[in-house]
C-alpha positions as CSV (number, residue, x, y, z in Angstrom):
1,M,79.6,55.8,26.8
2,N,77.7,55.8,30.1
3,S,74.0,56.3,30.1
4,T,74.4,59.2,32.5
5,E,76.2,61.1,29.8
6,I,73.2,60.9,27.5
7,L,71.6,64.3,27.4
8,E,68.4,65.6,25.9
9,C,68.0,65.2,22.2
10,P,67.7,67.5,20.3
11,V,70.5,69.7,21.8
12,N,69.7,72.9,23.7
13,G,72.5,75.1,22.4
14,D,74.8,77.4,24.2
15,S,73.9,81.0,23.3
16,D,77.0,82.4,25.0
17,L,79.2,80.5,22.5
18,Y,77.3,80.6,19.2
19,G,74.1,82.5,19.8
20,L,72.4,84.4,17.0
21,G,74.0,87.7,17.9
22,I,77.4,86.2,18.0
23,R,77.0,84.3,14.7
24,I,75.6,87.3,12.9
25,G,78.4,89.5,14.4
26,I,81.0,87.1,13.0
27,Y,79.2,86.9,9.6
28,I,79.1,90.7,9.3
29,Q,82.7,91.0,10.4
30,M,83.8,88.4,7.8
31,M,82.0,90.4,5.0
32,T,83.3,93.7,6.4
33,V,86.9,92.5,6.2
34,Q,86.4,91.7,2.5
35,L,84.7,95.0,1.8
36,S,87.5,96.9,3.7
37,G,90.1,95.1,1.7
38,L,88.4,96.0,-1.6
39,A,88.0,99.6,-0.5
40,S,91.6,99.8,0.6
41,A,92.8,98.4,-2.8
42,I,90.6,100.9,-4.8
43,F,91.2,104.1,-2.7
44,K,94.7,103.2,-1.5
45,T,93.7,103.6,2.1
46,E,94.7,101.7,5.2
47,D,92.8,98.4,6.1
48,S,92.7,98.5,9.9
49,L,90.1,95.9,10.7
50,G,92.6,93.2,11.6
51,Q,92.8,94.1,15.3
52,G,89.0,94.0,15.8
53,T,88.8,90.7,14.1
54,I,91.5,88.9,16.0
55,I,90.0,90.2,19.3
56,F,86.6,88.9,18.3
57,V,88.0,85.5,17.5
58,L,90.1,85.4,20.6
59,A,87.2,86.1,22.9
60,T,85.1,83.4,21.2
61,G,88.0,81.0,21.3
62,I,88.4,81.5,25.1
63,V,84.8,80.8,25.7
64,L,85.0,77.6,23.6
65,I,88.1,76.4,25.5
66,R,86.3,77.0,28.8
67,E,83.3,75.0,27.6
68,L,85.5,72.1,26.4
69,R,87.4,72.0,29.7
70,D,84.2,71.8,31.7
71,K,82.6,69.4,29.2
72,T,79.4,71.4,29.0
73,V,79.3,71.4,25.3
74,E,78.7,68.5,22.8
75,A,80.7,67.6,19.8
76,V,77.9,68.6,17.5
77,E,78.2,72.1,18.9
78,V,82.0,72.4,18.6
79,F,82.8,71.7,15.0
80,P,80.6,74.4,13.5
81,I,82.0,77.2,15.6
82,L,85.5,75.9,15.4
83,T,85.3,75.8,11.6
84,L,83.9,79.3,11.5
85,L,86.7,80.7,13.6
86,L,89.3,79.0,11.4
87,A,87.7,80.4,8.3
88,Q,87.6,83.9,9.8
89,V,91.3,84.0,10.8
90,G,92.2,82.3,7.5
91,V,90.9,85.3,5.5
92,C,91.8,88.0,7.9
93,R,94.5,90.4,6.8
94,V,96.9,91.3,9.5
95,P,100.1,92.7,7.8
96,Y,103.2,92.1,9.8
97,W,104.6,95.6,9.1
98,K,101.7,97.3,10.9
99,G,101.7,96.6,14.6
100,Q,104.0,93.7,15.6
101,T,102.0,93.0,18.8
102,T,98.8,92.5,16.7
103,A,100.7,90.3,14.3
104,L,102.1,88.1,17.1
105,I,98.7,87.7,18.7
106,Y,97.3,86.7,15.3
107,T,100.1,84.2,14.7
108,F,99.6,82.4,18.0
109,E,95.9,82.5,17.5
110,V,96.1,80.7,14.2
111,G,98.4,78.1,15.7
112,G,96.1,77.6,18.6
113,L,93.0,77.1,16.5
114,I,94.8,74.6,14.2
115,A,95.9,72.7,17.3
116,L,92.4,72.7,18.8
117,F,91.0,71.6,15.4
118,A,93.3,68.6,15.3
119,W,92.7,67.7,18.9
120,F,89.0,67.8,18.5
121,W,88.8,65.5,15.5
122,W,91.5,63.0,16.7
123,H,90.5,62.8,20.4
124,G,88.4,65.6,21.8
125,M,85.0,64.6,20.3
126,D,85.2,61.2,22.1
127,T,85.6,62.9,25.5
128,L,82.5,65.2,25.1
129,P,79.0,64.3,26.1
130,R,76.7,63.1,23.3
131,A,72.9,63.5,23.3
132,C,71.8,62.0,20.0
133,N,72.5,58.8,18.2
134,D,74.0,60.6,15.2
135,D,75.1,64.1,14.4
136,K,75.0,65.7,11.0
137,A,77.2,68.1,9.1
138,F,77.0,69.8,5.7
139,F,79.3,68.5,3.0
140,F,77.3,69.3,-0.1
141,A,74.8,66.8,1.5
142,K,73.7,65.7,5.0
143,V,76.5,63.4,6.4
144,S,77.4,62.0,9.8
145,I,80.3,63.5,11.6
146,W,81.3,60.2,13.2
147,H,82.4,58.1,10.2
148,W,84.2,59.0,7.0
149,F,83.7,62.7,7.6
150,R,85.7,62.5,10.8
151,T,88.5,60.7,8.9
152,L,88.5,63.4,6.3
153,N,88.9,66.0,9.0
154,K,91.7,64.1,10.6
155,V,93.6,64.1,7.3
156,G,92.7,67.8,6.8
157,S,94.1,68.6,10.3
158,V,97.4,67.0,9.4
159,F,97.8,69.2,6.3
160,A,96.6,72.2,8.4
161,I,99.3,71.5,10.9
162,I,102.0,71.3,8.3
163,G,100.8,74.5,6.5
164,G,100.2,76.2,9.8
165,V,103.8,75.5,11.1
166,V,105.3,76.7,7.8
167,S,103.1,79.8,7.9
168,V,103.8,80.6,11.5
169,I,107.6,80.3,11.0
170,F,107.5,82.5,7.9
171,Y,105.3,85.0,9.7
172,L,107.5,85.2,12.7
173,A,110.6,85.5,10.6
174,A,109.0,88.3,8.6
175,I,108.1,90.1,11.8
176,I,111.7,89.9,13.1
177,L,113.2,90.9,9.7
178,F,110.9,93.8,9.3
179,T,111.6,95.0,12.9
180,F,115.3,95.2,12.0
181,V,114.6,96.9,8.7
182,R,112.3,99.4,10.4
183,A,115.0,100.2,13.0
184,A,117.6,100.7,10.3
185,N,115.2,103.1,8.4
186,L,114.6,105.1,11.6
187,V,118.3,105.5,12.1
188,Q,118.7,106.6,8.4
189,R,115.9,109.1,8.8
190,F,117.4,110.5,12.0
191,R,120.7,111.0,10.2
192,G,118.9,112.7,7.3
193,E,119.6,109.8,4.9
194,G,117.3,107.7,2.9
195,G,113.8,108.6,1.6
196,G,111.2,107.3,-0.7
197,R,108.1,105.4,0.1
198,S,108.3,102.7,2.8
199,K,106.5,99.5,2.6
200,E,104.3,100.6,5.5
201,E,102.5,102.9,3.1
202,E,101.7,100.1,0.7
203,N,98.7,97.9,1.0
204,P,99.2,94.7,-1.0
205,M,96.5,92.8,1.0
206,G,93.4,93.5,-1.0
207,F,90.1,91.8,-1.8
208,G,90.2,88.1,-2.8
209,A,87.4,86.2,-4.5
210,I,88.6,83.0,-2.8
211,D,88.3,84.6,0.6
212,F,84.8,85.6,-0.2
213,L,83.8,82.1,-1.2
214,V,85.4,80.7,1.9
215,N,83.3,83.0,4.0
216,I,80.1,82.0,2.2
217,G,81.0,78.3,2.5
218,A,81.6,78.7,6.3
219,I,78.3,80.4,6.9
220,V,76.4,77.7,5.0
221,Y,78.3,75.0,6.8
222,V,77.5,76.4,10.2
223,E,73.8,77.2,9.6
224,M,73.0,73.9,8.0
225,A,74.7,72.0,10.9
226,L,72.5,73.9,13.4
227,K,69.4,73.3,11.4
228,W,69.9,69.6,10.6
229,N,70.8,68.8,14.2
230,N,67.8,70.7,15.5
231,I,69.9,72.8,17.9
232,S,67.6,75.1,19.8
233,G,68.1,78.1,22.0
234,V,70.5,79.9,19.7
235,H,68.2,81.6,17.3
236,S,67.1,84.8,19.2
237,L,68.6,88.2,19.8
238,V,66.5,88.7,23.0
239,A,69.4,87.8,25.4
240,P,71.5,90.8,26.3
241,G,74.7,89.0,25.6
242,Q,73.8,88.8,21.9
243,F,73.5,92.6,21.3
244,M,77.2,93.6,22.0
245,P,78.9,91.4,19.3
246,F,76.1,92.2,16.8
247,F,76.3,96.0,17.2
248,I,80.1,96.0,17.3
249,A,80.2,94.2,14.0
250,L,77.5,96.5,12.6
251,A,79.5,99.6,13.7
252,Q,82.5,98.2,11.9
253,L,80.5,97.7,8.7
254,L,79.1,101.3,8.9
255,S,82.6,102.6,9.4
256,V,83.7,100.9,6.2
257,F,80.7,102.4,4.3
258,Y,81.7,105.8,5.7
259,G,85.3,105.3,4.5
260,V,84.0,104.3,1.0
261,G,81.8,107.4,0.8
262,K,84.7,109.5,1.9
263,G,87.0,108.0,-0.7
264,L,84.4,108.5,-3.4
265,M,84.0,112.2,-2.5
266,S,87.8,112.6,-2.5
267,L,88.1,111.0,-5.9
268,A,85.3,113.3,-7.2
269,A,87.0,116.4,-5.8
270,D,90.3,115.4,-7.4
271,E,88.7,114.9,-10.8
272,E,86.9,118.2,-10.5
273,G,90.2,119.9,-9.6
274,D,92.0,118.3,-12.6
275,S,89.2,119.4,-15.0
276,D,89.4,123.0,-13.7
277,S,93.1,123.2,-14.2
278,E,92.8,122.3,-17.9
279,F,92.2,125.4,-20.0
280,D,91.7,125.6,-23.7
281,E,94.5,127.6,-25.3
282,E,92.0,129.4,-27.5
283,D,90.5,131.0,-24.3
284,L,93.9,132.4,-23.1
285,P,94.4,136.1,-23.9
286,C,97.2,136.9,-26.4
287,P,99.8,139.4,-24.9
288,H,100.3,141.0,-28.4
289,E,96.6,141.9,-28.5
290,E,96.9,143.7,-25.2
291,R,99.7,145.8,-26.7
292,G,97.6,146.8,-29.7
293,W,99.0,144.2,-32.2
294,S,97.3,141.2,-33.9
295,W,98.4,138.3,-36.0
296,S,96.7,137.6,-39.3
297,Y,97.1,135.7,-42.6
298,K,96.3,137.2,-46.0
299,S,94.6,134.0,-47.0
300,K,94.4,130.3,-46.1
301,Q,96.4,129.3,-49.2
302,D,99.1,132.0,-48.8
303,S,102.5,130.7,-48.1
304,L,103.9,134.1,-47.1
305,P,104.9,134.6,-43.5
306,L,102.6,136.0,-40.9
307,V,101.9,139.7,-41.2
308,V,101.8,141.8,-38.1
309,V,99.4,144.8,-38.3
310,P,98.6,147.3,-35.7
311,S,95.3,146.9,-33.9
312,T,92.7,149.6,-34.5
313,T,90.8,149.0,-31.3
314,K,91.8,150.6,-28.1
């Protein structure tokens, strides 16, 4: 590596790529996706945060690719944000039966991030400028990214490619199959045939504890990498470019809380309606009493039939 490529150490980070507002926005969005999945599983509502998530990841990925092309970013800056984007799309729920365009974008986005991850660890990090003698990463301890940790990620990228190819093929096949099934259902409905509940009304993609742990692990991984490598210039919300992703993610979180509150109110209203519809039979008026007749026993031990006597009250 030429001495002209040696930059200032510690690194002055790129706030347009992984500034505080962008990172917090991604963190909030990751948690919001999990809360939305949990709420949709409890209240049987639609989980519609997938589109916002993939657009957020797509925008950040485009900025990352531009920085890699111009070689204005160092390897120590790339691996945290790249891992964060992979973790986010990995736990994002984009059902193939709701919006085929969104599902296609999500599929190619996953494939592109896996390819970028493999390229970076196998070749890309050698082509980028390097400011410090060693760069650190979090792997339950402070480790160098240039030795066995790089080898570990190379192996991981191979498994990611295999799993990603299988997943993409399955996802695309599911999209094509469901498109034909959907068209057949529309024809049946047009002819007045068929009925019942379609799969579009179901929501099998709920909250997962593993997804939540992956999110927490990715957040710790990124923040510890920034701290241990003393990356500066990315820990402030003062820059105008940090407000938009932060407030977009915050608005999504508030919308989920609003949906949860609305679902709780709906459940409370349903329970109140059910309780009002249940009457005690003893409180119901007897039609014979209205006609001037009443039913009575002679005694509790009497085995004779009921005696019908006229009512004396009018």
